[in-house]
N, C-alpha and C positions, 0 to 999 in steps of 0.2 A: 082519327088521321093516323096512321102508322108510317113515320117517315125513317130513311136512314140518314145517319149524320150528313153525309156528303150532301143529300138532296135538301135536307133541311136548310142546311148552309147554302146552297148555290140558289134554292127559290127565295130565300132571304136577299139575297143580293140583286135578284130579279124583281123585288117587289111583290112577290106571289104570296098568299096565305100558307103559314105553315103551323104544325103542330105545337111548337114551342119557340122561344127566343133561341137562338144558338149561342154557345158558350165557347169562348176560344181565349188565348195569351200567346204572348210571347215569352217562353220561359227560359229564364236567364238567372236561376237560381240553383247554385249547387246542393244548398241543402234540400230543396225540393228535391232533385234528382237523387240526393242519397236517400231521403225518405221512400222513395219508391224503388230504387234498383238496389239499395244498400251497399253502394259504392260512391265513393266521392270523385266526380270526375275531373278529369284535366282537361282533355280536349273535349270540344263542342260537337257531340255525335248524333248523328241522325237516329240512331237505335235508341239512346235514353231519350231522345224527344220522342218517339214513338210510344216509347213504354210510358212515359209520363203521359201522353195523350191518351193512351188507351185506358190508363189506370185512373186518371181523374176524369174520365168520360165525356173529353173534349169534343166538339164537333169538326174541330179543323187543326192542322198543324202547320207550322212554319218550319220548313226545310231550307237552310241558305244553300245557295251553289257553291261549288267548291272555288275558294278564293275569295271569300266574303271577308272585306275590311279587317284583313289581319286575323281573322278568327284562328283560334287553335284547332281547326280541324285535323281530323285524322286525314291526311292526305298522301298520296305517293311521293317519292323524293323528288320529282321533278315540278312539284307544287309547293313545297314546304317553305317554311320563312327561312332567311338567311339569317344566323344568328350574329349580331356585330359586337356584343359583350354581354355580359352575365343577365343584364336587365334590359337590354336593347336586341331588337331584331327589325330586318327589313322584309317587307313583303315583295312579292312579285311584280310590283307596281313601281318599287323604288321608295315607298314611305316607309319611315322609320318609326317604330312603336316603342314606348316606354312600358314596360312591363311593372305594374302597381300591386297587383294581387288583391285589388277591391274592385275592379270594374269587368269584372269575367262576364262574358266571353271576349269581349273587346277590349284593347287598350288603347293608351293615349297616344295620338301621332305626335311626333316632336321634330321629324325632318320631312321634308318634302321637295319632291323631284322637279317641281315646275315652281318658278318665280317670276320668269320672264317670259317674253315671245320667243327668244333665243331658246328656252329650255323645251318650250311647247314644240318648236320644230324638230327636237331630238327624240320628244316623248313617244313611246310606243307601248301600247295597250297589251297586255298577255293574250295568249291565245284561248280563246272560249272554247275551243273544241279539245283542248289538251287531254289525254287519256287521265281518268280519275276523276274528274270534276264532278262527275254526274253518279258517282257511287252512292252518296249519301241519299240523293233522291231515289234511286233505284232500291235500296234499301227500305227506305221509308214506305214505298208504295207496296214492298213485298209484305210487310210488316201489317199493313192496312187491310189485308185483304179481308178479314173477319170485323175489323172495328168499323170501316167504313166511313171514315172521316173524309172531310176535303183535305186534300195535300195541297200545299201552295208553296212553289218554288220561290225563295228569296234571293233577289238581287240588290245591291245598293242601287239607289237612282243616279242619273247622270249628275246631278247636282251634287250630291254627297259624294259620290265618285271625285267629281273633280276637286271637291273641296278638301279631301284626303290626299290628292295629288297636290295642292296648290297650298294647303292651309287659310284658315280664315284671314288671318292678317294679310296675305299676298292678295288673296281675291278683293278684300276691300278696298286695297289700293288700285287695282285694276280696274275696279268700277269707275273712277275717274280717270285715270291715267291711260287705260287700253280697255274699252267697254266692250271690246269684240271679243277679249281675250278669253273670259268664261265660257262663253258659247261655243267658241271653237274648240276649246278642250271636252267639253260636254259632248259635242259631237263625235270628237276621237273616242272617248270613254264609250259612247254608246257603240261603237264598233264592237266591243266586248259584251255589253248587257243586252243588246237586241239578240245576237245569236245565242247568249246562255238561255234568253226566254225562251227562244224557238226550240234549241236542244229540249229543256225540261218540258215544254208543251207537247213536243213529239215525243218523249218518254211517258207521259201521261198523268202529269200534275193536272189539278183542277183550276189552279189560277196562279197568277204571279203577283207576287208582294212587292211593291219597289218602296223601299225603304228611303227616304228622301226627306230629311228635317230640312224645313224652310223657315223657321223661326226662332226667336229669342223667347224668352218669356214674357215679352209685352209687345213685340212687333216683328215684322219680318226680317230677315237678315239684311236685305238691301230695300231700297226704295222701292214699293209696290210698281211703279210704272217701270223701273228696269227689269223686275223679275218678270212682270208680264211679256216684256218684249224680248229679253234675252234668256230667263232660264225655263218658263213654261213650256216653249216649245219644243225642247229636246225631251221633257218629260213626256210630253203629249205624242212625241214620235214614237217613243219607246210603248207606251200604252196602247196606241192606235196599233202598233204591229200585234200587240198581244191579242187585241180585239180582232183583227184580221185573220187570225188562227184560230178563231171559234173559242176562246179563252176569256178569262175574266183579269181585269186589271185592278188592283187595290194598292192605294197609295198609303203608307205610313209617313205622317208628318207630326214630330212632335214641335211644341212652341206655339205661337199665337199667328194663325194663317187668317183671321179673320178677313183681313183686306183682300185676299187672294181666293176665297171660298166662292165667289161668284163667277170666276174663271175656272176653278178646279172642277165646279160640278158641271160645266159644259164640256169638260174634256172627256177622253174615251176612259173615264174610270168608273169602275162598279163600286166601289166604296171608299171612305175615308178614315182613316184611324190616326190618333185616338182621342181627338177632342179632350186635349189636356187642361184639366181645371185650373190647375196652377199657373197656367200660361193665360188665364183669362178667357179660356173656350166656355162658352156655356151650352150645354146639351139641350137645353130649352129652346134656344132661340136658333140653334144649327137645325134641330128638328123641324122647328115651325116654319124655318125659311127655305130648307133645303131637303126636306124629308121625303118629298116626291121626286127627286132628282139623283140620289144617291144612297146608298146603304151608308149607314152610320156604325163604326165599331168602337167601342170603349164604354163608359169613361169613369170609372171608378176611381177615386183619388190615389194615386201611387205616391205622392209628396208625402202627405200627412196622414190620411187614414189608414192606408195598409200598413204603413211603416211604425205609426205612433200610436193607432187607435186601438182600442179593445175590439174584440170580436162582435159584441154587440155594435159599436159604431160601423165595423165593415158590415154588417149585415144590414143595417139601416141604410148605408152607403148604396151598397148593392140593389136593394130592393126599390131605392129612389131612381136609381139609373134605370133598371127595368121599367118601372113606371112611365118614366119620362120618354124613354127612348123607343120603348114598345109599342106605342100607341100608333098603329096603322101598319105596324111592320117595318121592313128595312132597318133593322137594327141587331146588332150583335152584341152580347154583353162581353166585356173584357174591363181590365185596367187602364189607365189612360198614359200607359208607358209600357211597362213590363212587369213581369215578376221576378225579383231578384233577392239577393241575400240581405239586404238591409230591411227586409220584412219579416217579421215573425211567422214561422211556419203555419202556427194555426191561424194566421190572418189570411194568408194566400190559399189555404182549404177552405176555410168560412166562406169566403167570396165565391169559391166555385160550388161549394155544396149549397150555399145559400139560392144561387143563380139555379142550380139543378132541382132543387127541391120546392122551389115557388114559383114553377115555370109553367103555368097553365094558360096557354097563349091566349085563352079567351078572355081573360081578364085584361088584357091589353090592347087587344084588336079591335079597336074601335079607331072611327076617323077622327084625327085632330084638325082644328082648322088650318085649311091653306092645303090640305095634304089630300091627295086622290089616288085611290089603286089604281095601279096599271095592269 
């Protein structure tokens, strides 16, 4: 079986048999980009992401839509962040970020435009159709002509977008004081996210990655019953629209989301990422319980093994994830967060090389208990 990278990735989302386990990751490391391009990046550029995707032989690329969470994207003047002082800037949503130099390409939000219902009344989302937003996606698609990876357009999810507008402290108070405030804000931000997804799908992306962290290290951000009633419906509205347009909806959620997995797998989602080990997520259990319902992307330990382990540790962890996740298909090998600068370059490369060089799907493609091929 000889497949293009795009077809391999898409068939894996659909639960079909493939020749290999796809390999993918969120690329957030300046040192990795420098290793590949010879230049230290300042902005988070689609061209660098694609150069790395091609050089590393990855099966998919994550390309964020213009205006993604304060990222220092190369954008036209109408979309650029507004400098507040040397180490702070405000994005077009009204959120103020603190530049630290240690969390590239994202910075820490420190000021928020929405704290109360009165603030919500005056809150306006940016124009998803603004000129320039699609430039990076179009560049990635053009660069992908020969490599033929899956291009995944990236948007923050409605919950994360609301959190960036409110801050977690304000949100936590509102859960008790005004429980409808967060879902109303999420409905507003979906007024940007849904058109953004529509625009990228029309432009030719192969799927939409919804970046929406839902949990802490040990549990969900809020009570599971609150999240089921007030948070998940707006994520579903975005994912459902993606599916209506004939594309694929993938969810990124760091943290422990065990309590929400039964709900997430019944939503209009094709994949969930990254099954974070250090948040107590167990790949074996998730695969056993939900491997027939959703594609799993992850879960090489990015907190301990990739930053602090030896290359032998990384190789062993990668092979174990492939052995566990690859049974029956519907698994994409990746870290359980992203590849970033606190990891030695040799460890990042080792994970990818191990996955590519030990990737005969025949050794993983057997049915695991409770899994039925669709």
